[in-house]
C-alpha positions in Angstrom: 109.3 24.2 50.9 111.8 21.3 50.9 114.2 23.4 48.9 114.0 26.2 51.5 114.7 23.8 54.3 117.6 22.3 52.5 119.1 25.8 51.8 118.7 26.7 55.5 120.4 23.4 56.5 123.3 24.2 54.2 123.6 27.7 55.6 123.6 26.4 59.2 126.1 23.7 58.3 128.5 26.1 56.6 128.1 28.6 59.5 129.1 25.9 61.9 132.1 25.0 59.7 133.3 28.6 59.6 132.8 29.0 63.4 134.8 25.8 64.0 137.6 27.0 61.7 137.8 30.4 63.5 137.7 28.7 66.9 140.4 26.3 65.9 142.6 29.2 64.8 142.2 31.0 68.1 142.8 27.7 69.9 146.1 27.1 68.1 147.3 30.6 68.9 146.3 30.1 72.5 148.1 26.8 72.7 151.3 28.3 71.3 151.1 31.1 73.8 150.6 28.7 76.7 153.5 26.5 75.6 155.9 29.4 75.2 155.0 31.2 78.4 154.7 28.0 80.5 158.2 26.9 79.5 159.9 30.3 79.0 158.8 32.4 81.9 160.2 30.1 84.6 163.6 30.1 82.8 163.7 33.9 82.7 162.9 34.0 86.4 165.5 31.4 87.2 168.2 33.2 85.2 167.0 36.7 86.3 165.1 39.1 84.2 167.9 41.7 84.0 170.6 39.1 83.4 168.6 37.4 80.7 167.4 40.5 78.8 170.4 42.8 79.3 173.3 40.3 79.8 176.0 40.8 77.2 177.4 37.3 77.2 175.8 34.1 75.9 177.9 31.1 77.0 175.6 28.2 78.0 178.5 25.7 78.1 180.7 27.7 80.5 180.9 27.3 84.2 178.9 29.2 85.4 176.7 29.3 82.3 175.7 32.7 81.0 172.4 33.4 79.3 172.4 37.0 78.2 170.4 37.6 75.0 171.1 41.4 74.7 173.5 40.9 71.7 170.9 38.9 69.9 168.2 41.4 70.6 170.3 44.2 69.2 171.2 41.9 66.2 167.6 41.3 65.4 166.7 45.0 65.7 169.6 46.2 63.5 169.0 43.6 60.8 165.2 44.2 60.8 165.5 48.0 60.7 168.1 47.8 57.9 165.8 45.5 56.0 162.8 47.8 56.4 164.9 50.8 55.3 165.7 49.0 52.1 162.5 47.1 51.6 159.9 49.8 52.4 161.6 52.4 50.2 162.1 50.1 47.2 158.8 48.3 47.7 156.6 51.4 48.0 158.1 53.0 44.9 157.7 49.7 43.0 154.1 49.5 44.1 153.4 53.1 43.0 154.9 52.3 39.6 152.9 49.2 39.1 149.7 50.8 40.2 149.9 54.2 38.6 152.7 54.6 36.2 153.4 51.4 34.2 151.4 50.3 31.2 149.2 47.2 31.2 151.6 45.3 29.0 154.6 45.9 31.4 152.4 45.2 34.4 151.5 41.7 33.1 155.2 40.9 33.0 156.4 42.6 36.2 153.6 41.4 38.5 154.2 37.7 38.0 157.9 38.3 38.6 157.1 40.0 41.9 154.8 37.1 42.9 157.6 34.6 42.0 159.9 36.3 44.5 157.4 35.4 47.2 157.6 31.7 46.3 161.4 31.3 46.5 162.4 29.3 49.6 164.3 31.2 52.2 167.3 28.9 52.0 167.7 29.7 48.3 167.8 33.4 49.2 170.4 32.5 51.8 172.6 30.8 49.2 172.2 33.8 46.9 173.3 36.1 49.8 176.2 33.8 50.6 177.5 33.6 47.0 176.7 37.1 45.8 176.0 39.6 48.6 178.6 38.5 51.1 181.5 38.6 48.6 180.3 41.9 47.3 180.2 43.5 50.7 183.6 42.0 51.6 185.3 43.3 48.5 183.6 46.7 48.5 183.5 47.6 52.2 186.0 45.2 53.8 185.5 42.9 56.7 184.4 39.3 56.4 181.3 40.1 54.4 179.0 38.2 56.7 177.5 41.1 58.5 174.5 43.3 59.5 174.8 45.0 56.1 174.6 41.7 54.1 171.7 40.4 56.2 169.8 43.7 55.9 170.2 43.8 52.1 169.1 40.1 51.8 166.1 40.6 54.1 165.2 43.8 52.3 165.0 41.8 49.1 163.0 39.0 50.8 160.3 41.3 52.1 159.8 43.2 48.8 157.0 40.9 47.4 154.9 41.3 50.6 155.3 45.1 50.7 154.8 45.5 46.9 151.7 43.3 46.7 149.9 44.8 49.7 150.8 48.4 48.9 149.8 48.0 45.3 146.4 46.6 46.3 145.9 49.4 48.7 146.8 52.1 46.1 144.4 50.5 43.6 141.6 50.4 46.2 141.7 54.2 46.6 138.6 55.7 44.7 139.5 57.4 41.4 137.8 60.5 42.7 140.8 61.3 44.8 143.1 61.3 41.8 140.7 63.1 39.6 140.0 65.7 42.2 143.7 66.5 42.5 144.0 66.8 38.8 141.0 69.1 38.7 142.8 71.4 41.2 145.7 71.7 38.9 148.1 69.1 40.3 150.3 67.1 38.0 150.0 63.3 37.6 152.9 62.7 40.0 151.7 65.1 42.7 148.2 63.7 42.4 149.6 60.2 43.1 152.0 61.1 45.9 149.9 63.7 47.7 146.3 62.5 47.2 146.3 58.8 46.5 149.2 57.6 48.7 147.9 59.3 51.9 144.5 57.7 51.3 146.2 54.3 51.0 148.3 54.8 54.2 146.5 52.2 56.3 147.0 49.5 53.7 150.6 50.5 53.2 151.1 50.3 56.9 149.7 46.8 57.0 152.2 45.8 54.3 155.0 47.3 56.3 153.9 45.3 59.4 153.8 42.1 57.4 157.2 42.9 56.0 158.5 43.5 59.5 157.1 40.2 60.7 158.8 38.4 57.8 162.2 40.1 58.4 162.4 39.6 62.2 161.2 36.0 62.0 163.5 34.9 59.2 166.1 32.3 60.2 167.7 30.2 57.5 168.7 33.0 55.2 170.1 35.1 58.0 172.2 32.2 59.4 174.0 32.0 56.1 174.9 35.7 55.7 175.0 37.3 59.2 178.1 35.7 60.7 176.3 34.3 63.8 178.5 35.9 66.4 176.8 36.2 69.8 178.3 39.5 70.7 177.2 43.1 70.7 177.7 44.4 67.2 180.1 47.3 66.7 179.0 48.4 63.2 177.1 47.4 60.1 180.1 45.4 58.9 180.3 43.3 62.0 178.9 39.8 62.3 175.7 39.4 64.3 173.4 36.7 65.6 169.6 37.2 65.7 167.2 35.7 68.2 165.8 33.2 65.7 169.2 32.1 64.6 170.2 31.6 68.2 167.3 29.2 68.7 167.9 27.2 65.5 171.7 26.9 66.0 171.5 25.5 69.5 168.2 23.8 70.1 169.4 20.6 68.6 171.8 19.8 71.5 170.4 22.0 74.3 169.2 20.4 77.5 167.8 21.5 80.9 168.2 25.2 81.5 169.9 25.8 78.2 166.8 24.5 76.4 164.5 26.5 78.6 166.6 29.6 77.9 166.1 29.1 74.2 162.4 28.8 74.6 162.5 31.9 76.7 164.2 33.6 73.7 161.2 32.7 71.7 159.0 34.3 74.3 161.0 37.5 74.1 160.7 37.5 70.3 157.0 36.7 70.5 156.4 39.6 72.9 158.5 41.9 70.9 156.5 41.3 67.7 153.2 41.8 69.7 154.4 45.1 71.1 155.5 46.4 67.6 152.2 45.3 66.0 150.4 47.1 68.8 152.4 50.3 68.3 151.7 50.1 64.5 148.0 49.7 65.2 148.0 52.7 67.5 149.8 54.9 65.0 147.4 53.7 62.2 144.3 54.6 64.4 145.7 58.0 65.2 146.3 58.8 61.6 142.6 58.2 60.9 141.6 60.8 63.5 
């Protein structure tokens, strides 16, 4: 009887701990939202919504000061889309190979290497991009080398571990009956994998893409080193660009008054943009299940 009471007490205690942890997580997210919107929305209204979101000039030290983040919005979009084009294609094929094509011996060597990529600090990736990718782009395609293309390639490499790990786990979670059924109908190994297993793992692969998107659009240090940091509307993939996150980091150290509030408002735009994209991905994923 005492043992039963003790077990009940432990279960209630741990339930309380789990509830407290979940509540704390929600509270932290709520506090971040309150801070961002309480400090950012007034600045957007003061500058003007249209001037802030669609203004083409960012010159906080001029008279009058200009706070247009449109070049940074485009920069973030271009760099992120480029990273996804590279990362999703390479990452998905790598995940398929690790899950369905490589031998166990090769898998034991490749999987730790993929996991190791996730543990490399972003500033180290940035130095790699600065020393290797930027000179390669400059010598091969021209320009300064610090450009959208360099940033996209670097971010594409950085999001690979996330996409590969999540996609591989999703592919391995598909029941073997899908693969075996396709083989029984006369499909080859490759067709069974790509036309039976992959569609069944689509929701998990989509989750990996969303995580990769969040990593790419939120990256700062690596992008600062290879993107050129030019606050102007990009004219091509070889042009320098400044992202929203880079804009915040580069200027927050000395910003005051409305300048500081405008940088916080930039964080609000980035936060809202990520929420909207995640919502769209969720809607698409739910439609694919119907």
